[in-house]
C-alpha positions in Angstrom: -63.9 140.6 95.6 -61.0 141.1 93.1 -61.7 143.2 90.0 -61.9 140.9 86.6 -58.7 141.6 84.4 -58.6 144.3 81.6 -59.5 143.2 78.4 -56.2 142.5 76.4 -55.6 145.3 73.6 -54.0 144.6 69.9 -50.4 145.6 70.2 -50.2 145.6 66.0 -53.1 146.5 63.6 -54.5 143.4 61.6 -53.6 142.8 58.4 -55.5 143.2 55.5 -56.3 140.4 53.4 -58.1 140.4 50.1 -60.8 138.0 49.9 -61.1 136.3 46.1 -57.8 137.5 44.5 -55.5 133.8 43.8 -51.8 134.3 42.7 -51.5 132.7 39.6 -49.3 129.2 39.9 -47.1 128.6 36.9 -47.5 125.1 35.4 -45.0 122.9 33.7 -45.5 119.6 32.4 -43.2 116.9 33.3 -42.1 114.6 30.0 -41.9 111.0 31.3 -40.7 108.9 28.3 -43.1 105.8 27.5 -41.6 102.3 26.9 -43.5 99.5 25.1 -43.5 96.0 26.8 -43.2 94.2 23.3 -44.0 89.8 23.4 -42.1 87.4 21.1 -43.7 85.0 19.2 -42.3 81.2 19.4 -44.0 78.2 18.7 -44.1 76.3 22.2 -47.3 78.5 23.4 -50.8 78.0 22.4 -53.3 80.7 21.6 -55.0 79.8 24.7 -51.8 80.2 27.2 -51.3 83.8 25.1 -54.6 84.7 25.7 -54.9 84.1 29.4 -51.6 85.4 30.0 -52.2 88.4 28.4 -55.6 89.1 30.4 -54.0 87.7 33.9 -50.9 90.1 33.5 -52.0 93.0 31.8 -55.9 93.0 32.2 -56.8 92.9 28.6 -60.0 91.7 27.8 -60.8 88.9 25.4 -61.1 90.4 22.1 -57.6 92.6 22.5 -55.7 89.2 23.7 -56.8 87.3 21.1 -56.3 90.3 18.5 -52.5 90.5 20.3 -51.9 86.8 20.3 -53.0 86.6 16.3 -50.7 89.5 16.0 -47.7 88.4 17.4 -48.4 84.7 15.6 -48.5 86.7 11.9 -46.1 89.3 12.5 -43.4 87.7 15.2 -43.7 90.3 17.7 -46.4 92.6 19.6 -46.6 95.5 21.7 -48.6 94.6 24.8 -48.6 97.7 26.7 -47.0 101.6 26.8 -46.4 102.7 30.2 -43.4 104.1 32.3 -39.8 102.4 32.2 -40.4 101.1 35.7 -43.6 99.4 35.2 -42.6 97.7 31.5 -39.6 96.0 33.3 -41.9 94.8 35.9 -44.7 93.4 33.1 -41.9 92.1 31.1 -40.1 90.5 34.4 -44.1 89.1 35.0 -43.8 87.7 31.4 -40.7 85.9 32.0 -42.1 84.5 35.2 -45.5 83.4 34.1 -44.2 79.7 33.6 -44.7 76.9 31.2 -47.5 76.2 28.6 -49.2 73.1 30.4 -51.0 72.1 27.2 -48.0 71.6 24.8 -45.6 68.6 26.5 -42.2 69.7 25.1 -43.1 73.7 26.0 -40.3 74.1 29.3 -40.6 78.0 29.7 -42.3 81.6 29.4 -42.7 83.4 26.5 -39.9 86.0 25.8 -40.7 89.9 26.3 -38.6 93.0 26.0 -39.1 96.7 27.0 -38.4 99.3 24.1 -38.4 103.1 24.0 -42.1 104.2 22.8 -40.3 107.1 20.9 
């Protein structure tokens, strides 16, 4: 019967490892510019339309949506969200695509919105 193979011997010593010592990592904050989505007033959309749109597109609650509808009616404009440039552009486009207010017969389109730098 053949004899079992001889155990392998390491050719190099095992590296020493220090446990519990972590290297410090340098953390850098990245500044991401913020942009406002601004909704503009007009006389072709009802409060109900504005409130429904703000709740559907931006996820605002009823009270916040009502307050924003009041502000846009009184001041002519209101910031409805502050976010990244890409998302602000998407939200502006969603406002433009929301469609007319079915409650107002002469309403033919969506409200107007734009993107402005927040800083």
